[in-house]
C-alpha positions as CSV (number, residue, x, y, z in Angstrom):
1,X,70.5,107.2,100.4
2,X,71.6,105.6,97.1
3,X,74.3,106.3,94.6
4,X,75.3,104.6,91.3
5,X,71.7,103.5,90.7
6,X,72.6,103.8,87.0
7,X,75.8,104.7,85.2
8,X,74.6,108.2,84.4
9,X,74.4,108.9,88.2
10,X,78.2,108.8,88.6
11,X,80.3,110.7,86.1
12,X,84.1,111.1,86.4
13,X,86.2,113.2,84.1
14,X,90.0,112.8,84.4
15,X,91.9,116.1,84.5
16,X,95.5,115.8,83.1
17,X,98.5,117.7,81.8
18,X,99.2,116.0,78.4
19,X,102.9,115.8,77.4
20,X,102.1,116.4,73.8
21,X,105.0,116.2,71.3
22,X,104.5,116.3,67.5
23,X,107.1,113.6,66.7
24,X,106.5,111.3,69.7
25,X,106.3,107.6,69.3
26,X,103.4,107.2,71.8
27,X,99.8,107.7,70.7
28,X,97.5,109.5,73.2
29,X,93.8,108.6,73.4
30,X,90.9,110.2,75.2
31,X,88.6,107.3,76.2
32,X,84.9,107.4,77.2
33,X,83.7,104.2,78.8
34,X,80.5,102.7,80.4
35,X,80.1,99.4,82.2
36,X,83.8,98.5,81.8
37,X,86.7,98.9,84.2
38,X,90.0,100.3,82.9
39,X,91.7,96.9,82.6
40,X,88.8,95.7,80.4
41,X,89.4,98.6,78.1
42,X,93.2,98.0,78.1
43,X,92.6,94.3,77.0
44,X,90.2,95.4,74.2
45,X,92.5,98.1,72.8
46,X,95.4,95.6,72.9
47,X,93.3,93.1,71.0
48,X,92.1,95.7,68.4
49,X,95.7,96.9,67.7
50,X,97.3,93.4,68.0
51,X,99.8,94.5,70.6
52,X,100.6,93.4,74.2
53,X,98.8,95.0,77.1
54,X,102.1,96.3,78.5
55,X,102.3,98.8,75.6
56,X,99.1,100.6,76.9
57,X,99.5,102.9,79.9
58,X,96.7,104.4,81.9
59,X,97.7,106.9,84.6
60,X,94.8,105.7,86.8
61,X,92.2,103.0,87.1
62,X,88.5,103.7,86.9
63,X,85.8,101.2,87.9
64,X,82.9,100.1,85.8
65,X,80.1,101.5,87.8
66,X,80.4,105.0,86.2
67,X,80.5,107.0,83.0
68,X,84.2,107.8,82.9
69,X,86.5,109.9,80.6
70,X,90.2,109.1,81.0
71,X,93.4,109.0,79.0
72,X,95.9,106.4,77.8
73,X,99.1,106.3,75.9
74,X,99.8,103.5,73.4
75,X,103.2,102.4,72.1
76,X,101.8,101.2,68.7
77,X,103.6,100.2,65.5
78,X,104.1,103.0,63.0
79,X,100.8,103.5,61.1
80,X,98.8,101.3,63.5
81,X,97.1,104.1,65.5
82,X,93.6,104.7,64.1
83,X,91.9,108.0,64.8
84,X,89.1,106.2,66.6
85,X,88.6,102.9,68.4
86,X,85.4,101.5,69.9
87,X,83.9,98.3,71.3
88,X,80.4,97.4,72.4
89,X,79.1,94.3,74.0
90,X,75.9,92.8,72.5
91,X,73.6,94.6,74.9
92,X,75.3,97.9,74.3
93,X,75.4,98.6,78.0
94,X,79.2,98.0,78.3
95,X,81.2,100.0,75.7
96,X,84.0,102.4,75.2
97,X,85.1,104.9,72.5
98,X,88.7,106.1,72.1
99,X,89.7,109.2,70.1
100,X,93.3,109.9,69.2
101,X,94.2,113.4,70.4
102,X,98.0,113.5,69.8
103,X,101.4,112.1,70.3
104,X,104.0,112.0,73.1
105,X,107.6,111.2,73.5
106,X,106.8,109.1,76.6
107,X,104.1,107.1,78.2
108,X,101.5,108.8,80.4
109,X,102.3,108.6,84.1
110,X,100.2,109.1,87.4
111,X,102.2,112.4,87.9
112,X,100.5,113.8,84.8
113,X,97.1,113.8,86.5
114,X,95.8,116.9,88.2
115,X,92.7,115.3,89.6
116,X,89.1,114.2,88.7
117,X,85.9,116.2,88.2
118,X,82.9,114.3,89.6
119,X,79.2,114.7,88.8
120,X,77.1,112.5,91.2
121,X,73.4,112.0,91.7
122,X,72.4,111.0,95.2
123,X,69.0,109.4,95.3
124,X,66.4,108.0,97.7
125,X,66.6,110.9,100.1
126,X,64.1,112.4,102.6
127,X,63.5,116.1,101.9
128,X,65.5,117.2,104.9
129,X,68.5,115.1,103.9
130,X,68.4,116.5,100.4
131,X,68.3,120.1,101.7
132,X,71.2,119.5,104.0
133,X,73.6,118.4,101.2
134,X,74.6,121.9,100.0
135,X,75.6,123.4,103.3
136,X,77.4,120.2,104.4
137,X,79.4,119.9,101.1
138,X,80.3,123.6,101.5
139,X,81.6,122.9,105.0
140,X,83.7,120.0,103.7
141,X,85.1,122.4,101.0
142,X,86.0,124.9,103.8
143,X,87.4,122.6,106.5
144,X,88.4,119.6,104.5
145,X,87.7,116.0,105.4
146,X,89.9,113.0,106.2
147,X,91.5,111.6,103.1
148,X,90.7,108.0,103.9
149,X,90.9,105.2,101.3
150,X,87.4,104.0,100.5
151,X,85.9,100.5,99.8
152,X,87.2,100.4,96.2
153,X,90.7,100.0,97.6
154,X,89.7,96.9,99.6
155,X,88.4,94.4,97.2
156,X,90.8,91.9,98.8
157,X,89.4,92.4,102.3
158,X,88.2,89.0,103.6
159,X,86.3,90.0,106.7
160,X,87.5,88.2,109.8
161,X,90.2,86.5,107.8
162,X,91.7,89.9,107.1
163,X,94.1,90.5,104.2
164,X,96.3,88.4,101.9
165,X,98.8,91.3,102.4
166,X,99.0,90.9,106.1
167,X,99.7,87.2,105.8
168,X,102.5,88.0,103.3
169,X,104.0,90.5,105.8
170,X,103.8,87.9,108.5
171,X,105.6,85.4,106.1
172,X,102.7,83.1,106.3
173,X,102.6,81.7,102.8
174,X,100.0,79.1,103.5
175,X,97.7,81.6,105.2
176,X,98.0,83.9,102.3
177,X,97.1,81.1,99.8
178,X,94.1,80.1,102.0
179,X,92.7,83.6,101.6
180,X,93.6,83.8,98.0
181,X,92.1,80.4,97.0
182,X,89.6,79.6,99.7
183,X,88.2,82.7,101.5
184,X,85.6,85.1,100.0
185,X,86.9,88.6,99.4
186,X,84.8,91.7,99.1
187,X,85.5,92.0,95.4
188,X,85.0,88.4,94.3
189,X,82.5,87.7,91.5
190,X,79.9,85.0,92.2
191,X,81.7,82.2,90.2
192,X,84.8,82.8,92.4
193,X,82.8,82.7,95.6
194,X,81.3,79.4,94.6
195,X,84.7,78.0,93.9
196,X,86.1,79.3,97.2
197,X,83.3,77.6,99.2
198,X,84.4,74.3,97.6
199,X,88.1,75.1,98.2
200,X,87.5,75.8,101.8
201,X,85.9,72.4,102.3
202,X,88.6,70.6,100.2
203,X,91.7,72.4,101.2
204,X,94.8,70.4,100.3
205,X,92.9,68.2,97.7
206,X,94.8,70.0,94.9
207,X,93.6,67.7,92.0
208,X,89.9,68.3,93.0
209,X,90.5,72.1,93.3
210,X,92.2,72.2,89.9
211,X,89.2,70.4,88.4
212,X,86.8,73.0,89.8
213,X,88.9,76.2,89.4
214,X,87.2,78.8,87.2
215,X,88.4,79.1,83.6
216,X,90.2,81.3,82.9
217,X,91.6,82.4,86.3
218,X,94.9,83.2,88.0
219,X,94.2,80.2,90.3
220,X,95.1,77.6,87.8
221,X,98.8,78.1,87.6
222,X,99.0,78.0,91.4
223,X,97.0,74.8,91.7
224,X,98.9,73.2,88.9
225,X,102.1,73.7,90.9
226,X,100.5,72.6,94.2
227,X,99.4,69.3,92.6
228,X,103.1,68.4,92.2
229,X,104.5,70.2,95.2
230,X,101.7,70.0,97.9
231,X,103.7,71.7,100.7
232,X,105.6,74.3,98.8
233,X,103.3,77.2,99.7
234,X,106.0,79.9,99.3
235,X,106.8,79.1,95.7
236,X,103.1,78.7,94.9
237,X,102.5,82.2,96.4
238,X,105.0,83.7,94.0
239,X,103.1,82.2,91.0
240,X,100.3,84.7,91.7
241,X,100.8,87.6,89.2
242,X,103.2,90.1,90.7
243,X,100.9,93.1,90.0
244,X,98.1,91.3,92.0
245,X,100.5,90.6,94.9
246,X,101.5,94.3,95.0
247,X,97.8,95.2,95.1
248,X,97.3,92.9,98.0
249,X,100.1,94.5,99.9
250,X,98.9,98.0,99.0
251,X,95.4,97.2,100.3
252,X,96.6,96.2,103.7
253,X,98.9,99.2,103.9
254,X,96.0,101.4,103.0
255,X,93.8,99.8,105.7
256,X,96.5,100.5,108.2
257,X,96.9,104.1,106.9
258,X,93.2,104.7,107.6
259,X,93.5,103.5,111.2
260,X,96.7,105.6,111.8
261,X,94.9,108.7,110.4
262,X,91.8,108.0,112.5
263,X,93.9,107.7,115.7
264,X,95.8,110.9,114.9
265,X,92.6,112.8,114.2
266,X,90.9,111.5,117.4
267,X,94.0,112.4,119.5
268,X,93.9,116.0,118.1
269,X,90.2,116.6,118.4
270,X,89.3,114.8,121.7
271,X,91.1,117.4,124.0
272,X,89.1,120.1,122.3
273,X,85.8,118.5,123.2
274,X,84.9,117.6,119.6
275,X,82.3,114.9,119.2
276,X,83.1,113.2,115.9
277,X,80.8,111.4,113.6
278,X,81.9,108.3,111.8
279,X,81.8,106.5,108.5
280,X,82.4,102.8,108.0
281,X,85.1,101.5,105.6
282,X,86.3,97.9,105.4
283,X,85.0,96.9,108.8
284,X,86.2,100.1,110.6
285,X,84.3,103.1,112.0
286,X,86.5,106.1,111.0
287,X,85.9,109.6,112.5
288,X,84.9,112.6,110.4
289,X,84.2,116.1,111.7
290,X,81.9,119.0,110.8
291,X,84.3,122.0,111.4
292,X,87.7,122.8,112.8
293,X,89.5,125.6,114.6
294,X,91.7,127.4,112.1
295,X,94.9,126.3,113.9
296,X,93.8,122.6,113.7
297,X,92.7,123.0,110.1
298,X,96.1,124.4,109.1
299,X,97.9,121.6,111.0
300,X,95.8,118.9,109.3
301,X,96.3,120.6,105.9
302,X,100.1,120.3,106.1
303,X,100.2,116.8,107.5
304,X,101.2,113.8,105.3
305,X,101.2,110.2,106.5
306,X,103.4,107.6,105.0
307,X,101.9,104.2,104.1
308,X,103.6,101.7,106.5
309,X,106.7,100.3,104.9
310,X,110.2,99.5,106.2
311,X,111.5,103.0,105.4
312,X,108.5,105.0,106.6
313,X,109.2,107.9,109.0
314,X,106.4,109.2,111.1
315,X,107.9,112.7,111.9
316,X,105.3,114.0,114.4
317,X,105.3,112.4,117.9
318,X,101.5,111.9,117.8
319,X,101.8,110.2,114.4
320,X,104.7,108.0,115.5
321,X,102.7,107.0,118.6
322,X,99.5,106.2,116.6
323,X,101.5,104.1,114.1
324,X,103.5,102.3,116.9
325,X,100.4,101.4,118.8
326,X,98.5,100.1,115.8
327,X,101.4,98.0,114.5
328,X,101.9,96.5,118.0
329,X,98.2,95.7,118.0
330,X,98.7,94.0,114.6
331,X,101.8,92.1,115.9
332,X,104.1,93.8,113.4
333,X,107.0,96.2,113.1
334,X,107.9,98.4,110.1
335,X,110.8,96.1,109.3
336,X,108.3,93.3,108.5
337,X,107.1,95.3,105.5
338,X,110.1,94.2,103.5
339,X,107.8,91.3,102.4
340,X,110.7,88.8,102.3
341,X,108.7,85.8,101.1
342,X,108.0,87.6,97.8
343,X,110.5,87.7,94.9
344,X,109.2,90.5,92.7
345,X,106.4,92.4,94.5
346,X,107.1,95.0,97.2
347,X,105.2,97.1,99.7
348,X,104.7,100.6,98.3
349,X,106.8,103.5,99.6
350,X,104.6,106.6,99.4
351,X,102.7,109.1,101.6
352,X,99.3,110.7,101.5
353,X,97.7,114.0,102.6
354,X,95.8,113.6,105.8
355,X,92.9,115.7,104.6
356,X,91.3,116.6,101.2
357,X,89.4,119.7,100.3
358,X,86.9,119.4,97.4
359,X,86.8,122.4,95.1
360,X,84.7,123.7,92.2
361,X,81.6,122.8,94.3
362,X,78.2,123.0,92.7
363,X,75.0,121.5,94.2
364,X,71.6,121.5,92.5
365,X,68.2,121.8,94.1
366,X,66.3,118.9,95.5
367,X,64.2,117.2,92.8
368,X,61.7,114.4,92.8
369,X,63.5,111.0,92.4
370,X,62.0,109.2,89.4
371,X,63.4,105.9,90.6
372,X,62.0,106.1,94.2
373,X,58.4,107.2,94.8
374,X,57.9,110.1,97.2
375,X,61.7,110.5,97.6
376,X,64.2,113.1,96.5
377,X,67.5,113.4,94.6
378,X,70.3,115.9,94.4
379,X,73.0,116.4,91.8
380,X,76.4,117.6,93.0
381,X,79.6,118.4,91.3
382,X,83.1,118.8,92.7
383,X,86.8,118.4,91.9
384,X,89.2,116.2,93.9
385,X,93.0,115.7,93.6
386,X,94.4,112.4,92.4
387,X,93.9,109.4,94.7
388,X,91.0,110.8,96.7
389,X,87.6,109.1,96.7
390,X,84.4,110.8,95.6
391,X,82.3,108.1,97.3
392,X,84.0,109.1,100.6
393,X,82.8,112.7,100.2
394,X,79.2,111.4,99.8
395,X,79.6,109.2,103.0
396,X,80.9,112.2,104.9
397,X,78.0,114.4,103.8
398,X,75.5,111.8,104.8
399,X,77.1,110.9,108.1
């Protein structure tokens, strides 16, 4: 199986309720992008309009390995909101186009989103795999599937070294910096991986690390400080951009959420004699199911699980037990999630539906895959609510 073989194979269309207002001071843009992530587009719009990035709000982030349509609000000076904006790299493969669609009295927010409509081509399939996609996706639409966070959430996962977020929760500032500066993470580009190999060998040699640090990078302000304060790991940790620290915490919370949900699902299905299949996410094998008794489906559909934080309440006894056992295994308590060694970044306080039910499902017939000789492809289309992962649906289908 293969997805995202080319950008046209993965199309995402953001669905949103626009807070239009004829006399608003925020400009609303519809943006189509290819080969760029959302933060790249934000930087380029800011440069084109000669404003700070903080004036541009996207309700959600989209990665670069897709053709994406999404929305942004811009707090622009009066008269500095052109009808269209665009940018293209020399090759033309990475580009965006933005069209002004109206005005608003406020910036766009995540709560404005209603979901995403995905069109995905799955390639390199055997014929029986291709023919099984339609009934399996229809099953998922009927019974739902676990609403796990997928790999895109875990760019800061560092394999056996774990997560920067966990080290922060444990108040281990040096350990957090070792992962940040000297341990390869899943989402690191090649130039960062090369630097981290050197940093691992030369840990503590701050002048040498400063000399080799990628330019530009967030590493340099941390290393500049460590040159003059070689043991002040806590202050150095707080020099990492606060938004990035919050993402590190969120990634670890999401990883724990997946494992709590997996334990809860297993505890509910095992007594019924269900044999679950599994999908692999960030080093964990997580259970998925093919169908459910109606009573269990309804129970799962009304269950929400909080991300672990110091105010989280796991209301069901089975959920409380799953969370308690996992945190004990991690050597943590919920009170640790206050992240006391950070000054301006915090562990998120939110909850997430246990299962997700794709809707508006369409599945095409099996076709010859022009990119893989004697193999097949299938195009599928479905809607997901905000925060759910289309790639996880594909994994569940193919499990």
